[in-house]
Structure formats: C-alpha cells, structure tokens
PyMOL Python script that loads the backbone (N, CA, C, O; Angstrom):
from pymol import cmd

cmd.read_pdbstr("""\
ATOM      1  N   UNK A   1       1.421  -1.360  -0.425  1.00  0.00           N
ATOM      2  CA  UNK A   1       0.174   0.075   0.106  1.00  0.00           C
ATOM      3  C   UNK A   1       0.727   1.114   0.005  1.00  0.00           C
ATOM      4  O   UNK A   1       1.731   1.137   0.717  1.00  0.00           O
ATOM      5  N   UNK A   2       0.575   1.959  -0.510  1.00  0.00           N
ATOM      6  CA  UNK A   2       1.193   3.219  -1.012  1.00  0.00           C
ATOM      7  C   UNK A   2       0.996   4.222   0.010  1.00  0.00           C
ATOM      8  O   UNK A   2      -0.209   4.438   0.142  1.00  0.00           O
ATOM      9  N   UNK A   3       1.742   4.947   0.818  1.00  0.00           N
ATOM     10  CA  UNK A   3       1.428   5.865   1.652  1.00  0.00           C
ATOM     11  C   UNK A   3       2.766   7.138   1.547  1.00  0.00           C
ATOM     12  O   UNK A   3       3.934   6.830   1.780  1.00  0.00           O
ATOM     13  N   UNK A   4       2.527   7.949   1.328  1.00  0.00           N
ATOM     14  CA  UNK A   4       2.730   9.153   1.259  1.00  0.00           C
ATOM     15  C   UNK A   4       2.574   9.986   2.351  1.00  0.00           C
ATOM     16  O   UNK A   4       1.501  10.379   2.808  1.00  0.00           O
ATOM     17  N   UNK A   5       4.356  10.394   2.991  1.00  0.00           N
ATOM     18  CA  UNK A   5       3.892  10.482   4.043  1.00  0.00           C
ATOM     19  C   UNK A   5       4.832  12.111   3.947  1.00  0.00           C
ATOM     20  O   UNK A   5       5.586  12.527   4.827  1.00  0.00           O
ATOM     21  N   UNK A   6       4.474  12.886   2.481  1.00  0.00           N
ATOM     22  CA  UNK A   6       5.522  13.693   2.603  1.00  0.00           C
ATOM     23  C   UNK A   6       5.239  15.188   3.497  1.00  0.00           C
ATOM     24  O   UNK A   6       5.437  15.007   4.699  1.00  0.00           O
ATOM     25  N   UNK A   7       4.841  16.538   3.170  1.00  0.00           N
ATOM     26  CA  UNK A   7       5.054  17.397   3.214  1.00  0.00           C
ATOM     27  C   UNK A   7       3.650  18.454   3.838  1.00  0.00           C
ATOM     28  O   UNK A   7       3.551  19.543   4.405  1.00  0.00           O
ATOM     29  N   UNK A   8       2.723  17.392   3.343  1.00  0.00           N
ATOM     30  CA  UNK A   8       1.254  17.312   3.697  1.00  0.00           C
ATOM     31  C   UNK A   8       0.866  18.052   2.456  1.00  0.00           C
ATOM     32  O   UNK A   8      -0.348  18.257   2.430  1.00  0.00           O
ATOM     33  N   UNK A   9       1.550  18.544   1.363  1.00  0.00           N
ATOM     34  CA  UNK A   9       0.625  19.801   0.526  1.00  0.00           C
ATOM     35  C   UNK A   9      -0.263  18.716  -0.019  1.00  0.00           C
ATOM     36  O   UNK A   9      -0.261  17.522   0.280  1.00  0.00           O
ATOM     37  N   UNK A  10      -1.260  19.563  -1.146  1.00  0.00           N
ATOM     38  CA  UNK A  10      -2.287  18.987  -2.088  1.00  0.00           C
ATOM     39  C   UNK A  10      -1.856  18.059  -2.265  1.00  0.00           C
ATOM     40  O   UNK A  10      -2.570  17.133  -1.883  1.00  0.00           O
ATOM     41  N   UNK A  11      -0.418  17.614  -2.950  1.00  0.00           N
ATOM     42  CA  UNK A  11      -0.268  17.442  -4.027  1.00  0.00           C
ATOM     43  C   UNK A  11      -0.241  15.225  -2.707  1.00  0.00           C
ATOM     44  O   UNK A  11      -0.179  14.120  -3.247  1.00  0.00           O
ATOM     45  N   UNK A  12      -0.306  15.451  -1.313  1.00  0.00           N
ATOM     46  CA  UNK A  12       0.025  14.181  -1.000  1.00  0.00           C
ATOM     47  C   UNK A  12      -0.602  13.565  -1.189  1.00  0.00           C
ATOM     48  O   UNK A  12      -1.688  13.963  -0.766  1.00  0.00           O
ATOM     49  N   UNK A  13      -0.716  11.989  -1.973  1.00  0.00           N
ATOM     50  CA  UNK A  13      -2.379  11.214  -2.236  1.00  0.00           C
ATOM     51  C   UNK A  13      -1.612   9.911  -1.342  1.00  0.00           C
ATOM     52  O   UNK A  13      -0.550   9.793  -0.730  1.00  0.00           O
ATOM     53  N   UNK A  14      -2.951   8.902  -1.683  1.00  0.00           N
ATOM     54  CA  UNK A  14      -2.754   7.671  -1.058  1.00  0.00           C
ATOM     55  C   UNK A  14      -3.625   6.978  -2.097  1.00  0.00           C
ATOM     56  O   UNK A  14      -4.814   7.279  -1.990  1.00  0.00           O
ATOM     57  N   UNK A  15      -3.372   6.244  -2.941  1.00  0.00           N
ATOM     58  CA  UNK A  15      -3.766   5.501  -3.371  1.00  0.00           C
ATOM     59  C   UNK A  15      -5.086   6.130  -4.484  1.00  0.00           C
ATOM     60  O   UNK A  15      -6.215   5.680  -4.681  1.00  0.00           O
ATOM     61  N   UNK A  16      -4.425   7.269  -5.040  1.00  0.00           N
ATOM     62  CA  UNK A  16      -4.764   8.304  -5.597  1.00  0.00           C
ATOM     63  C   UNK A  16      -5.850   8.874  -5.554  1.00  0.00           C
ATOM     64  O   UNK A  16      -6.838   8.955  -6.284  1.00  0.00           O
ATOM     65  N   UNK A  17      -5.381   9.452  -4.129  1.00  0.00           N
ATOM     66  CA  UNK A  17      -6.296  10.301  -3.202  1.00  0.00           C
ATOM     67  C   UNK A  17      -5.875  11.446  -2.759  1.00  0.00           C
ATOM     68  O   UNK A  17      -5.238  11.171  -1.743  1.00  0.00           O
ATOM     69  N   UNK A  18      -5.848  13.021  -2.989  1.00  0.00           N
ATOM     70  CA  UNK A  18      -5.609  13.665  -2.445  1.00  0.00           C
ATOM     71  C   UNK A  18      -6.517  14.132  -0.742  1.00  0.00           C
ATOM     72  O   UNK A  18      -7.617  14.559  -0.393  1.00  0.00           O
ATOM     73  N   UNK A  19      -5.195  13.704  -0.097  1.00  0.00           N
ATOM     74  CA  UNK A  19      -5.455  13.655   1.714  1.00  0.00           C
ATOM     75  C   UNK A  19      -6.083  14.681   2.089  1.00  0.00           C
ATOM     76  O   UNK A  19      -7.224  14.885   2.506  1.00  0.00           O
ATOM     77  N   UNK A  20      -4.985  15.446   1.842  1.00  0.00           N
ATOM     78  CA  UNK A  20      -5.154  16.632   2.651  1.00  0.00           C
ATOM     79  C   UNK A  20      -6.366  17.321   1.587  1.00  0.00           C
ATOM     80  O   UNK A  20      -5.513  17.817   0.852  1.00  0.00           O
ATOM     81  N   UNK A  21      -7.484  17.680   1.023  1.00  0.00           N
ATOM     82  CA  UNK A  21      -8.283  18.050   0.223  1.00  0.00           C
ATOM     83  C   UNK A  21      -9.165  17.004   1.011  1.00  0.00           C
ATOM     84  O   UNK A  21      -9.780  17.598   1.896  1.00  0.00           O
ATOM     85  N   UNK A  22      -9.434  15.674   0.994  1.00  0.00           N
ATOM     86  CA  UNK A  22     -10.377  15.029   1.853  1.00  0.00           C
ATOM     87  C   UNK A  22     -10.451  15.176   3.285  1.00  0.00           C
ATOM     88  O   UNK A  22     -11.530  14.994   3.849  1.00  0.00           O
ATOM     89  N   UNK A  23      -9.384  15.497   3.949  1.00  0.00           N
ATOM     90  CA  UNK A  23      -9.520  15.763   5.569  1.00  0.00           C
ATOM     91  C   UNK A  23      -9.900  17.396   5.167  1.00  0.00           C
ATOM     92  O   UNK A  23     -11.010  17.780   5.535  1.00  0.00           O
ATOM     93  N   UNK A  24      -9.402  17.951   4.746  1.00  0.00           N
ATOM     94  CA  UNK A  24     -10.443  19.018   4.544  1.00  0.00           C
ATOM     95  C   UNK A  24     -11.970  19.167   4.568  1.00  0.00           C
ATOM     96  O   UNK A  24     -12.458  20.136   5.150  1.00  0.00           O
ATOM     97  N   UNK A  25     -12.786  18.213   3.937  1.00  0.00           N
ATOM     98  CA  UNK A  25     -13.608  18.419   3.376  1.00  0.00           C
ATOM     99  C   UNK A  25     -14.116  17.427   4.491  1.00  0.00           C
ATOM    100  O   UNK A  25     -15.333  17.543   4.639  1.00  0.00           O
ATOM    101  N   UNK A  26     -13.563  16.518   5.291  1.00  0.00           N
ATOM    102  CA  UNK A  26     -14.459  15.805   5.866  1.00  0.00           C
ATOM    103  C   UNK A  26     -14.343  16.758   7.371  1.00  0.00           C
ATOM    104  O   UNK A  26     -15.455  17.011   7.835  1.00  0.00           O
ATOM    105  N   UNK A  27     -13.279  17.255   8.101  1.00  0.00           N
ATOM    106  CA  UNK A  27     -13.377  18.729   8.902  1.00  0.00           C
ATOM    107  C   UNK A  27     -14.260  19.487   8.409  1.00  0.00           C
ATOM    108  O   UNK A  27     -14.611  20.235   9.322  1.00  0.00           O
ATOM    109  N   UNK A  28     -14.924  19.765   7.314  1.00  0.00           N
ATOM    110  CA  UNK A  28     -15.352  21.041   7.691  1.00  0.00           C
ATOM    111  C   UNK A  28     -16.997  21.034   7.750  1.00  0.00           C
ATOM    112  O   UNK A  28     -17.798  21.937   7.991  1.00  0.00           O
ATOM    113  N   UNK A  29     -17.178  19.567   7.414  1.00  0.00           N
ATOM    114  CA  UNK A  29     -18.539  19.279   7.506  1.00  0.00           C
ATOM    115  C   UNK A  29     -18.528  18.847   9.595  1.00  0.00           C
ATOM    116  O   UNK A  29     -19.277  19.274  10.474  1.00  0.00           O
ATOM    117  N   UNK A  30     -17.235  17.780   9.687  1.00  0.00           N
ATOM    118  CA  UNK A  30     -17.226  17.795  10.930  1.00  0.00           C
ATOM    119  C   UNK A  30     -17.910  19.097  12.118  1.00  0.00           C
ATOM    120  O   UNK A  30     -18.654  19.050  13.098  1.00  0.00           O
ATOM    121  N   UNK A  31     -16.921  20.573  11.118  1.00  0.00           N
ATOM    122  CA  UNK A  31     -17.356  21.343  12.064  1.00  0.00           C
ATOM    123  C   UNK A  31     -18.763  21.834  11.877  1.00  0.00           C
ATOM    124  O   UNK A  31     -19.456  22.209  12.822  1.00  0.00           O
ATOM    125  N   UNK A  32     -19.191  21.819  10.539  1.00  0.00           N
ATOM    126  CA  UNK A  32     -21.028  22.258  10.181  1.00  0.00           C
ATOM    127  C   UNK A  32     -21.676  21.192  11.248  1.00  0.00           C
ATOM    128  O   UNK A  32     -22.702  21.596  11.795  1.00  0.00           O
ATOM    129  N   UNK A  33     -21.380  20.354  11.485  1.00  0.00           N
ATOM    130  CA  UNK A  33     -22.277  19.374  11.971  1.00  0.00           C
ATOM    131  C   UNK A  33     -22.158  19.800  13.330  1.00  0.00           C
ATOM    132  O   UNK A  33     -23.263  19.695  13.861  1.00  0.00           O
ATOM    133  N   UNK A  34     -21.316  20.226  14.103  1.00  0.00           N
ATOM    134  CA  UNK A  34     -21.342  20.936  15.718  1.00  0.00           C
ATOM    135  C   UNK A  34     -22.174  21.750  15.336  1.00  0.00           C
ATOM    136  O   UNK A  34     -23.362  21.509  15.552  1.00  0.00           O
ATOM    137  N   UNK A  35     -21.799  22.897  14.686  1.00  0.00           N
ATOM    138  CA  UNK A  35     -22.613  23.957  14.304  1.00  0.00           C
ATOM    139  C   UNK A  35     -24.272  23.665  14.452  1.00  0.00           C
ATOM    140  O   UNK A  35     -24.951  24.411  15.158  1.00  0.00           O
ATOM    141  N   UNK A  36     -24.832  22.603  13.783  1.00  0.00           N
ATOM    142  CA  UNK A  36     -26.129  22.121  13.648  1.00  0.00           C
ATOM    143  C   UNK A  36     -26.453  21.867  15.161  1.00  0.00           C
ATOM    144  O   UNK A  36     -27.360  22.166  15.937  1.00  0.00           O
ATOM    145  N   UNK A  37     -25.601  21.363  15.194  1.00  0.00           N
ATOM    146  CA  UNK A  37     -25.925  20.657  16.843  1.00  0.00           C
ATOM    147  C   UNK A  37     -26.158  21.770  17.773  1.00  0.00           C
ATOM    148  O   UNK A  37     -27.296  21.904  18.224  1.00  0.00           O
ATOM    149  N   UNK A  38     -25.303  22.522  18.092  1.00  0.00           N
ATOM    150  CA  UNK A  38     -24.958  23.460  18.561  1.00  0.00           C
ATOM    151  C   UNK A  38     -27.075  24.972  18.209  1.00  0.00           C
ATOM    152  O   UNK A  38     -27.898  25.605  18.870  1.00  0.00           O
ATOM    153  N   UNK A  39     -26.720  24.631  16.750  1.00  0.00           N
ATOM    154  CA  UNK A  39     -28.425  25.512  16.540  1.00  0.00           C
ATOM    155  C   UNK A  39     -29.680  24.744  16.997  1.00  0.00           C
ATOM    156  O   UNK A  39     -30.722  25.382  17.150  1.00  0.00           O
ATOM    157  N   UNK A  40     -29.647  23.253  17.253  1.00  0.00           N
ATOM    158  CA  UNK A  40     -30.796  22.734  17.068  1.00  0.00           C
ATOM    159  C   UNK A  40     -31.356  22.697  18.664  1.00  0.00           C
ATOM    160  O   UNK A  40     -32.472  22.387  19.081  1.00  0.00           O
ATOM    161  N   UNK A  41     -30.253  23.096  19.331  1.00  0.00           N
ATOM    162  CA  UNK A  41     -30.160  23.368  21.409  1.00  0.00           C
ATOM    163  C   UNK A  41     -30.721  24.514  21.433  1.00  0.00           C
ATOM    164  O   UNK A  41     -31.726  24.612  22.138  1.00  0.00           O
ATOM    165  N   UNK A  42     -30.170  25.914  20.554  1.00  0.00           N
ATOM    166  CA  UNK A  42     -30.786  27.073  20.188  1.00  0.00           C
ATOM    167  C   UNK A  42     -32.439  26.890  20.256  1.00  0.00           C
ATOM    168  O   UNK A  42     -33.267  27.350  21.042  1.00  0.00           O
ATOM    169  N   UNK A  43     -32.560  26.069  19.159  1.00  0.00           N
ATOM    170  CA  UNK A  43     -34.060  25.922  18.378  1.00  0.00           C
ATOM    171  C   UNK A  43     -34.800  25.206  20.024  1.00  0.00           C
ATOM    172  O   UNK A  43     -35.801  25.696  20.547  1.00  0.00           O
ATOM    173  N   UNK A  44     -34.104  24.106  20.549  1.00  0.00           N
ATOM    174  CA  UNK A  44     -34.837  23.796  21.344  1.00  0.00           C
ATOM    175  C   UNK A  44     -35.558  24.469  22.397  1.00  0.00           C
ATOM    176  O   UNK A  44     -36.705  24.300  22.811  1.00  0.00           O
ATOM    177  N   UNK A  45     -34.508  25.392  22.796  1.00  0.00           N
ATOM    178  CA  UNK A  45     -34.012  26.456  24.345  1.00  0.00           C
ATOM    179  C   UNK A  45     -35.893  27.178  23.846  1.00  0.00           C
ATOM    180  O   UNK A  45     -36.900  27.114  24.552  1.00  0.00           O
ATOM    181  N   UNK A  46     -35.774  27.744  22.558  1.00  0.00           N
ATOM    182  CA  UNK A  46     -36.365  28.733  21.999  1.00  0.00           C
ATOM    183  C   UNK A  46     -37.922  28.349  21.725  1.00  0.00           C
ATOM    184  O   UNK A  46     -38.783  29.209  21.542  1.00  0.00           O
ATOM    185  N   UNK A  47     -38.189  26.891  21.721  1.00  0.00           N
ATOM    186  CA  UNK A  47     -39.492  26.274  21.961  1.00  0.00           C
ATOM    187  C   UNK A  47     -39.635  26.412  23.477  1.00  0.00           C
ATOM    188  O   UNK A  47     -40.458  27.290  23.733  1.00  0.00           O
ATOM    189  N   UNK A  48     -39.249  25.993  24.286  1.00  0.00           N
ATOM    190  CA  UNK A  48     -39.016  25.815  25.293  1.00  0.00           C
ATOM    191  C   UNK A  48     -39.753  26.800  26.184  1.00  0.00           C
ATOM    192  O   UNK A  48     -40.690  26.711  26.978  1.00  0.00           O
ATOM    193  N   UNK A  49     -38.794  27.985  25.648  1.00  0.00           N
ATOM    194  CA  UNK A  49     -39.306  29.466  26.022  1.00  0.00           C
ATOM    195  C   UNK A  49     -40.727  29.838  25.751  1.00  0.00           C
ATOM    196  O   UNK A  49     -41.510  30.250  26.608  1.00  0.00           O
ATOM    197  N   UNK A  50     -41.076  29.604  24.094  1.00  0.00           N
ATOM    198  CA  UNK A  50     -42.657  30.000  23.504  1.00  0.00           C
ATOM    199  C   UNK A  50     -43.572  28.527  24.372  1.00  0.00           C
ATOM    200  O   UNK A  50     -44.737  28.632  23.988  1.00  0.00           O
ATOM    201  N   UNK A  51     -43.485  27.557  25.123  1.00  0.00           N
ATOM    202  CA  UNK A  51     -44.137  26.643  25.884  1.00  0.00           C
ATOM    203  C   UNK A  51     -44.594  27.243  27.027  1.00  0.00           C
ATOM    204  O   UNK A  51     -45.706  27.080  27.530  1.00  0.00           O
ATOM    205  N   UNK A  52     -43.500  28.103  27.517  1.00  0.00           N
ATOM    206  CA  UNK A  52     -43.725  28.309  29.135  1.00  0.00           C
ATOM    207  C   UNK A  52     -44.235  29.645  29.251  1.00  0.00           C
ATOM    208  O   UNK A  52     -44.593  30.160  30.310  1.00  0.00           O
ATOM    209  N   UNK A  53     -44.264  30.404  27.657  1.00  0.00           N
ATOM    210  CA  UNK A  53     -44.785  31.442  28.114  1.00  0.00           C
ATOM    211  C   UNK A  53     -47.075  31.080  27.587  1.00  0.00           C
ATOM    212  O   UNK A  53     -48.159  31.656  27.682  1.00  0.00           O
ATOM    213  N   UNK A  54     -46.711  30.292  27.280  1.00  0.00           N
ATOM    214  CA  UNK A  54     -48.300  29.643  27.001  1.00  0.00           C
ATOM    215  C   UNK A  54     -48.590  29.092  25.771  1.00  0.00           C
ATOM    216  O   UNK A  54     -49.681  28.552  25.590  1.00  0.00           O
ATOM    217  N   UNK A  55     -47.525  29.175  24.658  1.00  0.00           N
ATOM    218  CA  UNK A  55     -48.071  29.000  22.661  1.00  0.00           C
ATOM    219  C   UNK A  55     -48.145  27.560  22.762  1.00  0.00           C
ATOM    220  O   UNK A  55     -47.508  26.909  23.590  1.00  0.00           O
ATOM    221  N   UNK A  56     -48.987  27.042  21.847  1.00  0.00           N
ATOM    222  CA  UNK A  56     -48.348  26.132  21.544  1.00  0.00           C
ATOM    223  C   UNK A  56     -47.289  25.518  20.309  1.00  0.00           C
ATOM    224  O   UNK A  56     -47.299  25.528  19.079  1.00  0.00           O
ATOM    225  N   UNK A  57     -46.572  25.096  21.153  1.00  0.00           N
ATOM    226  CA  UNK A  57     -45.261  25.095  20.367  1.00  0.00           C
ATOM    227  C   UNK A  57     -45.570  23.606  19.007  1.00  0.00           C
ATOM    228  O   UNK A  57     -44.703  23.245  18.210  1.00  0.00           O
ATOM    229  N   UNK A  58     -46.455  23.230  19.064  1.00  0.00           N
ATOM    230  CA  UNK A  58     -47.408  21.800  17.651  1.00  0.00           C
ATOM    231  C   UNK A  58     -47.911  23.064  16.375  1.00  0.00           C
ATOM    232  O   UNK A  58     -47.643  22.879  15.188  1.00  0.00           O
ATOM    233  N   UNK A  59     -48.556  24.146  16.796  1.00  0.00           N
ATOM    234  CA  UNK A  59     -48.842  24.594  16.165  1.00  0.00           C
ATOM    235  C   UNK A  59     -47.548  26.256  15.724  1.00  0.00           C
ATOM    236  O   UNK A  59     -47.589  26.805  14.623  1.00  0.00           O
ATOM    237  N   UNK A  60     -46.634  26.682  16.796  1.00  0.00           N
ATOM    238  CA  UNK A  60     -45.657  27.563  16.097  1.00  0.00           C
ATOM    239  C   UNK A  60     -44.591  27.018  14.818  1.00  0.00           C
ATOM    240  O   UNK A  60     -43.922  27.735  14.074  1.00  0.00           O
ATOM    241  N   UNK A  61     -44.687  25.299  14.834  1.00  0.00           N
ATOM    242  CA  UNK A  61     -43.617  24.574  13.666  1.00  0.00           C
ATOM    243  C   UNK A  61     -44.878  24.466  12.804  1.00  0.00           C
ATOM    244  O   UNK A  61     -44.555  24.826  11.672  1.00  0.00           O
ATOM    245  N   UNK A  62     -46.093  24.150  12.839  1.00  0.00           N
ATOM    246  CA  UNK A  62     -46.667  24.411  11.686  1.00  0.00           C
ATOM    247  C   UNK A  62     -46.721  25.629  11.059  1.00  0.00           C
ATOM    248  O   UNK A  62     -46.649  25.628   9.830  1.00  0.00           O
ATOM    249  N   UNK A  63     -46.874  27.050  11.860  1.00  0.00           N
ATOM    250  CA  UNK A  63     -46.539  28.017  11.210  1.00  0.00           C
ATOM    251  C   UNK A  63     -45.424  28.386  10.497  1.00  0.00           C
ATOM    252  O   UNK A  63     -45.454  29.176   9.554  1.00  0.00           O
ATOM    253  N   UNK A  64     -44.453  27.845  10.912  1.00  0.00           N
ATOM    254  CA  UNK A  64     -42.768  28.012  10.289  1.00  0.00           C
ATOM    255  C   UNK A  64     -43.302  26.958   8.830  1.00  0.00           C
ATOM    256  O   UNK A  64     -43.785  27.669   7.948  1.00  0.00           O
ATOM    257  N   UNK A  65     -43.286  25.807   8.559  1.00  0.00           N
ATOM    258  CA  UNK A  65     -43.572  25.196   7.960  1.00  0.00           C
ATOM    259  C   UNK A  65     -44.139  25.721   6.503  1.00  0.00           C
ATOM    260  O   UNK A  65     -43.599  25.715   5.397  1.00  0.00           O
ATOM    261  N   UNK A  66     -45.720  26.278   7.027  1.00  0.00           N
ATOM    262  CA  UNK A  66     -45.947  27.200   5.942  1.00  0.00           C
ATOM    263  C   UNK A  66     -45.543  28.375   5.638  1.00  0.00           C
ATOM    264  O   UNK A  66     -45.707  28.773   4.484  1.00  0.00           O
ATOM    265  N   UNK A  67     -44.946  29.161   6.575  1.00  0.00           N
ATOM    266  CA  UNK A  67     -44.335  30.056   5.643  1.00  0.00           C
ATOM    267  C   UNK A  67     -42.869  29.795   4.776  1.00  0.00           C
ATOM    268  O   UNK A  67     -42.365  30.627   4.022  1.00  0.00           O
ATOM    269  N   UNK A  68     -42.366  28.559   5.046  1.00  0.00           N
ATOM    270  CA  UNK A  68     -41.216  28.517   4.185  1.00  0.00           C
ATOM    271  C   UNK A  68     -41.867  28.132   2.628  1.00  0.00           C
ATOM    272  O   UNK A  68     -41.160  28.011   1.627  1.00  0.00           O
ATOM    273  N   UNK A  69     -43.265  27.976   2.644  1.00  0.00           N
ATOM    274  CA  UNK A  69     -43.450  27.406   1.193  1.00  0.00           C
ATOM    275  C   UNK A  69     -44.296  28.565   0.484  1.00  0.00           C
ATOM    276  O   UNK A  69     -44.565  29.706   0.861  1.00  0.00           O
ATOM    277  N   UNK A  70     -44.504  28.106  -0.273  1.00  0.00           N
ATOM    278  CA  UNK A  70     -45.216  29.210  -1.846  1.00  0.00           C
ATOM    279  C   UNK A  70     -47.075  29.788  -1.211  1.00  0.00           C
ATOM    280  O   UNK A  70     -47.625  28.848  -1.786  1.00  0.00           O
ATOM    281  N   UNK A  71     -47.448  30.023  -1.002  1.00  0.00           N
ATOM    282  CA  UNK A  71     -48.854  30.440  -1.269  1.00  0.00           C
ATOM    283  C   UNK A  71     -49.739  29.525  -2.229  1.00  0.00           C
ATOM    284  O   UNK A  71     -50.895  29.214  -1.944  1.00  0.00           O
ATOM    285  N   UNK A  72     -49.186  29.183  -3.215  1.00  0.00           N
ATOM    286  CA  UNK A  72     -50.419  28.620  -4.368  1.00  0.00           C
ATOM    287  C   UNK A  72     -50.149  26.966  -3.947  1.00  0.00           C
ATOM    288  O   UNK A  72     -50.897  26.160  -4.501  1.00  0.00           O
ATOM    289  N   UNK A  73     -48.844  26.285  -2.744  1.00  0.00           N
ATOM    290  CA  UNK A  73     -48.890  24.972  -2.150  1.00  0.00           C
ATOM    291  C   UNK A  73     -49.630  24.672  -0.862  1.00  0.00           C
ATOM    292  O   UNK A  73     -50.089  23.636  -0.381  1.00  0.00           O
ATOM    293  N   UNK A  74     -49.572  26.388  -0.329  1.00  0.00           N
ATOM    294  CA  UNK A  74     -50.116  26.020   1.059  1.00  0.00           C
ATOM    295  C   UNK A  74     -52.070  26.322   0.497  1.00  0.00           C
ATOM    296  O   UNK A  74     -52.794  25.837   1.367  1.00  0.00           O
ATOM    297  N   UNK A  75     -52.598  26.728  -0.241  1.00  0.00           N
ATOM    298  CA  UNK A  75     -53.794  26.851  -0.839  1.00  0.00           C
ATOM    299  C   UNK A  75     -54.767  25.015  -1.319  1.00  0.00           C
ATOM    300  O   UNK A  75     -55.643  24.176  -1.107  1.00  0.00           O
ATOM    301  N   UNK A  76     -53.625  25.506  -2.070  1.00  0.00           N
ATOM    302  CA  UNK A  76     -53.643  23.344  -2.450  1.00  0.00           C
ATOM    303  C   UNK A  76     -53.983  22.632  -1.341  1.00  0.00           C
ATOM    304  O   UNK A  76     -55.060  22.178  -0.954  1.00  0.00           O
ATOM    305  N   UNK A  77     -52.724  22.609  -0.834  1.00  0.00           N
ATOM    306  CA  UNK A  77     -52.871  21.737   0.571  1.00  0.00           C
ATOM    307  C   UNK A  77     -54.242  22.039   1.113  1.00  0.00           C
ATOM    308  O   UNK A  77     -54.956  21.096   1.453  1.00  0.00           O
ATOM    309  N   UNK A  78     -54.700  23.382   1.230  1.00  0.00           N
ATOM    310  CA  UNK A  78     -55.397  23.479   2.494  1.00  0.00           C
ATOM    311  C   UNK A  78     -57.255  23.165   2.310  1.00  0.00           C
ATOM    312  O   UNK A  78     -58.072  22.946   3.203  1.00  0.00           O
ATOM    313  N   UNK A  79     -57.522  23.275   0.403  1.00  0.00           N
ATOM    314  CA  UNK A  79     -58.121  23.139   0.107  1.00  0.00           C
ATOM    315  C   UNK A  79     -58.422  20.900   0.242  1.00  0.00           C
ATOM    316  O   UNK A  79     -59.099  20.154   0.950  1.00  0.00           O
ATOM    317  N   UNK A  80     -57.243  20.702  -1.133  1.00  0.00           N
ATOM    318  CA  UNK A  80     -57.442  19.099   0.188  1.00  0.00           C
ATOM    319  C   UNK A  80     -58.069  18.954   1.697  1.00  0.00           C
ATOM    320  O   UNK A  80     -59.050  18.393   2.185  1.00  0.00           O
ATOM    321  N   UNK A  81     -57.323  19.505   2.027  1.00  0.00           N
ATOM    322  CA  UNK A  81     -57.970  19.702   4.249  1.00  0.00           C
ATOM    323  C   UNK A  81     -59.197  19.316   4.031  1.00  0.00           C
ATOM    324  O   UNK A  81     -59.754  18.308   4.464  1.00  0.00           O
ATOM    325  N   UNK A  82     -59.776  20.465   3.077  1.00  0.00           N
ATOM    326  CA  UNK A  82     -61.218  20.840   3.255  1.00  0.00           C
ATOM    327  C   UNK A  82     -61.857  19.541   2.381  1.00  0.00           C
ATOM    328  O   UNK A  82     -62.624  18.689   2.829  1.00  0.00           O
ATOM    329  N   UNK A  83     -61.462  19.609   1.364  1.00  0.00           N
ATOM    330  CA  UNK A  83     -62.277  18.522   0.831  1.00  0.00           C
ATOM    331  C   UNK A  83     -62.145  16.883   1.132  1.00  0.00           C
ATOM    332  O   UNK A  83     -62.957  16.046   0.740  1.00  0.00           O
ATOM    333  N   UNK A  84     -61.001  16.624   1.877  1.00  0.00           N
ATOM    334  CA  UNK A  84     -61.025  15.065   2.925  1.00  0.00           C
ATOM    335  C   UNK A  84     -61.867  14.862   3.959  1.00  0.00           C
ATOM    336  O   UNK A  84     -62.473  13.834   4.257  1.00  0.00           O
ATOM    337  N   UNK A  85     -61.858  16.331   4.692  1.00  0.00           N
ATOM    338  CA  UNK A  85     -63.283  16.852   5.815  1.00  0.00           C
ATOM    339  C   UNK A  85     -64.112  16.174   5.910  1.00  0.00           C
ATOM    340  O   UNK A  85     -64.488  15.296   6.685  1.00  0.00           O
ATOM    341  N   UNK A  86     -64.743  17.108   4.120  1.00  0.00           N
ATOM    342  CA  UNK A  86     -65.594  16.901   3.970  1.00  0.00           C
ATOM    343  C   UNK A  86     -66.952  15.453   3.640  1.00  0.00           C
ATOM    344  O   UNK A  86     -68.149  15.240   3.830  1.00  0.00           O
ATOM    345  N   UNK A  87     -65.410  14.612   2.892  1.00  0.00           N
ATOM    346  CA  UNK A  87     -65.427  13.398   1.929  1.00  0.00           C
ATOM    347  C   UNK A  87     -65.699  12.129   3.848  1.00  0.00           C
ATOM    348  O   UNK A  87     -66.135  10.979   3.907  1.00  0.00           O
ATOM    349  N   UNK A  88     -65.303  12.878   4.813  1.00  0.00           N
ATOM    350  CA  UNK A  88     -65.021  11.807   6.019  1.00  0.00           C
ATOM    351  C   UNK A  88     -66.264  12.697   7.161  1.00  0.00           C
ATOM    352  O   UNK A  88     -66.324  12.555   8.383  1.00  0.00           O
ATOM    353  N   UNK A  89     -66.922  13.364   6.521  1.00  0.00           N
ATOM    354  CA  UNK A  89     -67.665  14.311   7.677  1.00  0.00           C
ATOM    355  C   UNK A  89     -67.625  14.863   8.795  1.00  0.00           C
ATOM    356  O   UNK A  89     -68.361  15.283   9.688  1.00  0.00           O
ATOM    357  N   UNK A  90     -66.181  14.713   8.412  1.00  0.00           N
ATOM    358  CA  UNK A  90     -65.501  16.057   9.643  1.00  0.00           C
ATOM    359  C   UNK A  90     -66.107  17.280   9.605  1.00  0.00           C
ATOM    360  O   UNK A  90     -65.729  18.179  10.356  1.00  0.00           O
TER     361      UNK A  90
END
""", "prot")
cmd.dss("prot")
cmd.show_as("cartoon", "prot")
cmd.util.cbc("prot")
cmd.orient("prot")
C-alpha cells in the first residue's frame, strides 16, 4: 500500500486520493455538524421558552413550515384538507 508521508501539501496522495483535500472536506463537514447541533439546541430552547409563555409549540412548528411554502402550495393543501374533511363528514 502506498502511503505518502510527504510535506502535507495538496499533492500528497494515497491510492490516488488527495489526502489533504479529503481531510479538509471531512473537517469542514464535522465543523458544520457541530454548528448544526448547537443551533438545534438553541431552537429547542426557543420552543421551551414559547411553551412556558403559553404558546402551542406544535402550532408554531406548523406556522414555520407554512411560511417556507409558496402561497399556491398552501392553498392547494388547504383545499385538499377541506375536501378530505367533508368526505369523512368532519
């Protein structure tokens, strides 16, 4: 097995793989994963705050999901929901 223990430059390769480039990509993803974990914790704290203020967290999540959608998508979903409810006698 070819193991290049060179100077650590971009050209260092093992089995045709640019080792430094691979390491850089992996480390960048790892840093972003850590940031995502921290952000998820922050979001959880905000939902806890909302709940303690008397807000319904499930509804807040629905509102956030709706705000990401196009108005036409929302209208289509609401129309289908209404049709399905009427079909089920709700």
